[in-house]
C-alpha positions in Angstrom: -5.7 -8.1 -10.3 -8.0 -8.9 -7.4 -6.4 -12.3 -6.9 -2.9 -10.8 -6.8 -4.1 -8.2 -4.4 -5.6 -10.8 -2.0 -2.3 -12.9 -2.1 -0.3 -9.7 -1.3 -2.4 -8.6 1.7 -0.7 -10.7 4.6 2.7 -9.8 3.4 2.0 -6.1 3.2 0.8 -6.1 6.9 -2.3 -4.0 5.8 -5.9 -4.6 4.9 -7.0 -3.3 1.6 -10.4 -1.8 1.1 -11.9 -1.9 -2.4 -14.8 0.1 -3.4 -16.3 0.4 -6.9 -17.5 3.5 -8.6 -18.3 3.1 -12.5 -19.4 6.5 -12.8 -18.6 10.0 -11.2 -22.0 10.1 -9.8 -21.1 7.1 -7.5 -18.0 8.6 -6.1 -19.6 10.3 -3.0 -21.3 7.1 -2.0 -18.2 4.9 -2.7 -16.0 7.1 -0.7 -18.4 7.4 2.1 -18.5 3.6 2.3 -14.7 3.4 2.3 -14.6 6.0 5.2 -16.9 3.7 7.3 -13.9 1.3 7.6 -11.7 4.2 8.8 -8.8 3.8 6.2 -5.3 5.2 7.0 -4.9 6.2 3.4 -6.0 5.9 -0.3 -4.3 4.4 -3.3 -5.7 5.9 -6.5 -5.2 4.0 -9.6 -4.5 5.7 -13.0 -8.0 4.8 -14.3 -9.2 7.4 -16.7 -12.4 8.0 -14.6 -10.1 8.7 -11.6 -7.7 10.9 -13.5 -10.5 13.0 -15.0 -11.9 13.6 -11.4 -8.5 13.8 -9.6 -9.3 17.4 -8.1 -12.5 15.9 -6.6 -10.6 13.0 -5.1 -8.0 15.2 -3.7 -10.5 17.7 -2.3 -12.2 14.7 -0.6 -9.0 13.6 0.9 -8.1 17.0 2.1 -11.6 17.4 3.7 -11.3 14.1 5.5 -7.6 14.6 6.4 -6.7 11.3 4.6 -3.4 10.8 2.8 -3.4 9.7 -0.7 -1.0 8.0 -3.1 -1.3 8.2 -6.9 -0.1 6.1 -9.7 -0.1 9.0 -12.2 3.0 11.2 -12.1 1.1 14.1 -13.9 -1.1 14.8 -10.8 1.0 17.7 -9.5 -1.3 19.2 -6.8 0.2 18.9 -3.3 -1.8 18.6 -0.2 -0.2 18.7 3.1 -1.9 17.6 6.2 -0.5 18.9 9.6 -0.1 16.4 12.3 -1.2 16.8 15.8 2.1 18.5 16.8 2.1 20.9 13.9 4.7 19.2 11.9 3.8 18.0 8.2 3.5 14.5 7.7 
């Protein structure tokens, strides 16, 4: 998967930041490491660890005003972030 991701980077016109967290206890440090690179958004996989802690991830995104995309359709919680001019993004 990493090789495919690396091949797609130039054609997507974006930089992908990959951080690893094997256990929930590692989430805070992994997300903090990701935030140092000032990401424009987060793509969350449908990994069981991510799904079990989706509320924590969404709360983190909300606190840091970072948009997120989720592969799992059953995540129904909607978080809206107002833009600078007051319109929702």
